[in-house]
C-alpha positions in Angstrom: 10.3 12.4 -5.9 7.9 9.6 -5.0 7.9 10.6 -1.2 8.9 7.1 -0.2 5.7 5.7 -1.8 7.5 3.5 -4.2 7.2 0.4 -1.9 3.5 1.1 -1.7 3.1 1.1 -5.4 4.8 -2.2 -5.6 2.7 -3.8 -2.8 -0.4 -2.4 -4.6 0.7 -4.4 -7.7 1.4 -7.7 -5.7 -1.8 -7.3 -3.6 -3.9 -6.7 -6.7 -2.1 -9.9 -8.2 -0.9 -8.0 -11.2 -4.4 -7.3 -12.4 -5.3 -3.6 -13.3 -8.6 -3.4 -11.7 -7.4 -5.3 -8.5 -4.4 -3.1 -8.5 -6.4 -0.1 -8.6 -8.6 -1.1 -5.8 -5.5 -1.9 -3.7 -4.2 1.6 -4.6 -7.4 3.1 -3.3 -7.2 1.1 -0.1 -3.6 2.4 0.5 -4.6 5.9 -0.5 -7.6 5.9 1.8 -5.3 4.8 4.5 -3.0 7.6 3.8 -5.9 10.1 3.8 -7.0 8.5 7.2 -3.7 9.3 9.0 -3.8 12.7 7.7 -7.2 13.4 8.8 -6.5 11.9 12.1 -3.4 14.2 12.5 -5.7 17.2 11.7 -8.3 16.2 14.1 -5.5 16.2 16.8 -5.6 12.5 17.8 -3.7 11.7 21.0 -1.6 9.2 19.2 1.9 10.3 18.3 2.2 11.2 14.6 5.0 8.7 13.9 2.5 5.9 14.6 0.0 7.5 12.2 2.7 7.8 9.6 3.6 4.2 10.1 -0.1 3.1 9.7 0.3 3.0 5.7 3.2 0.8 5.8 1.8 -1.5 8.5 -1.4 -1.9 6.3 0.8 -2.6 3.2 2.9 -5.1 5.1 -0.3 -7.0 6.4 -1.7 -7.1 2.9 1.6 -8.7 1.6 1.8 -11.0 4.5 -1.6 -12.4 3.7 -0.7 -13.1 0.1 2.7 -14.5 0.7 3.4 -17.0 -2.0 0.0 -16.7 -3.7 0.9 -13.9 -6.2 3.2 -14.5 -9.2 4.3 -11.8 -11.6 3.5 -12.2 -15.5 5.8 -14.4 -17.4 6.9 -11.7 -19.8 7.8 -9.1 -17.1 11.4 -7.9 -17.6 11.8 -9.6 -21.1 12.5 -7.5 -24.4 
C-alpha cells in the first residue's frame, strides 16, 4: 500500500533527527528527488529508467550514511 516508501519514511525520520520540522524538510527532499526522477523520465532522458528509480533510494542511503551514529530515537519510543 505504501509503494515501497516505508524505508524512505523511516529514513526521513532519522535524517530529520526525530524533530518534526527537520523530518518534514527531509520528506520534502526525498519527495523532490522522487518528482525529479519522474520529470526526467517524462522528458526522455537517455538514462535507463531503473537508474532513475534507484535515485531516490541512493539519496536516502547517502543521507543515512552521513548521519551514522549521530541520530538517536526518543527515549520513550516503544514504551506503553
